N, C-alpha and C positions, 0 to 999 in steps of 0.2 A: 743817509749814507750807510749807517750801521745796519739797516735792514737788508740792504743789497750787497753787503760784504761777501756773503757766501755765494751769491750769484756771480759776482765778479771773480771770486776765487775759482769757482767751478769753470767759468769761461776761460780763465787764464790757463788752468790745467788742461782743458780740452784743446786750446790753441797750441800749447806746448807739445802735447801728444801728437797732434796733427803735424806740427813742424818736424818732429822726430821721424815720423814715418816718411814724409816727403824727402827730408834730408838723407835718410838712410837708403831710400830707394834710388836716389839720384847719384850719390857719391860713389866713387870707385873707379876702376880701370875697366874699359870695355874694348874688345878688339873685334874687328870685322875683316873678312877676306872677300875681296871682289875679284871675280875671274871673268875673262872674256875669251871665248873660243868660237870661231866662226860667227854664227848669228846668235849664239847664246850669251847672255849676260847673267851671271850667277852671283848672288850675294849671300854669304854665310855670316849672319849677324850674331851678336852676343847671346841672343835668346837660344840659339842652337847649342852653343857651348854650355850655357847654364843648365839647359834641360839634360845634357849629357853628363852633368856633374863636373864640368871642367871650367868653372868661372875664374876670372882673375881674382875677384874678391875685393871687398872695400878697402883693405889695407895693403893690397899688393897681390902678387901672383899666388895662386893655389897650386902646389906641386902636382905634376901629372902622376896619376895612379891608374893603372889598368888600361884597357884598350877599347873603351866604349865611346870614344870621341872622334871617330872617323867620319868624314863627309865624303860622299861618293859623287863623282861627275863622270860623264862620258865625253869623248872628243874624237875627232877624226885623226887618223895617223898623219896625214899630210899637213895638218893645221898646227898652228902654234897656240899657246895659251899665255895671255898676259895676266899677271897677278898684281894686286895692290893690297898690302896688309896695312890696315888703319888702326891706330891706337888712339882711343878717346880717353884722355886723362881728366877725370872729374874729381880731382883731389886738389888740396892746397899745395902739396909738394910736387916737385918735378919728377918725371919718370925718366930714368936714364938706364938703358940696358942695351945689350947687343942683340940684334936680330940675326939669327942664323937660319938659312934655308938650304935644304939639301934634298936630293932625289934618291929614293931607296927602292929596291926590288928584292924580294925574298930575303929580307933582313941583311942585305948588303948595300952599302952606300955606292951609288953609281957616280955621283958628282956633287960637289958643293956649288950651289947657285949664287949665293950672296951671303956676306957677313958684314953687317953694317951697324955702327952704333946709332942709337936713336935717343934723342933728348926731347921730351915733350914737356913744356912748362905746365903749371897748374891750370886747369880749365881750358885746355887747348887740345888740338888733334895733331898727330904726326903720322906719316905714312912712308912705307918702303915699297918700291915698285921693281918688278923684274919680269922677264918673259922667258919662255922655254919653247924650243922647236921640237915637236914630238919625233921628227925624223932622226934627230940626233940621239934620242934615247933608245929607240927600238934597234936591236942588233940586226945586222944585214941578213943573217941566216935565219931569222925568226919567220915562220910561215905567215904569210899575209892573210890566210883564211882563219887565223886564230886571234882571239882577243888578247891584247897585251895590257898588263896593269903595272903601274908604278905608283909610289906614294911620295907626295910632296910634304916634307916635314918642316914645319916652321917652329923655331924655338925662340922664345923671348921671355926673359925674366923668370925662368923656372917653369914656364908653361910651354907645353908642346901641343901644336895643332897639326892634324894630319888630314891631307886631302888625297883621297885615293882616286887616281885618274885611270879610267878604263878606255883604252883606245879601240875603236870599232874595227872589226875585221874588214878586209877588202875582198869582195867576192868578184870573181871574173866568170862571166857567162861564156860557155863554150859555143852555144848556138843562140841565135836571137830568139826571144820569146814570141814575138809576133812575126809571122811570115807573110 
């Protein structure tokens, strides 16, 4: 027994280090945005926000700093977009915050979409759903031959997620291409 004491001690330390790495990599808050427009299904997972330097963090939200965390999508002007904001709470404590969603263009707020409290117990998932009709966002006098962009801003627990939506132009042909 005494000869193997150092072996057992080394194995216990190795198992402890391995448990710390697994535990640290799993724990935390993770958010995902799911979008459906036309035939496109787009998912922006936590990996995107982490790569952009905007993670929630293991102990809660990391405050938004800078403008490097925008995600860009394109959609048709006549189509709507449905959004699902999912919060995966991998902590022992509950996550209770207000989720605010608004539409912005040229640093001016066009409208508030939703403001809803979310309570996610430990090791569970919560979600907030909403939809937008692009025809309601584009002004009537905006030329249909130009691209129109707006930003969907999602705020939750001190974190800001921005989805830049680019609406495709509508081209009208004067003459048929094939005669």
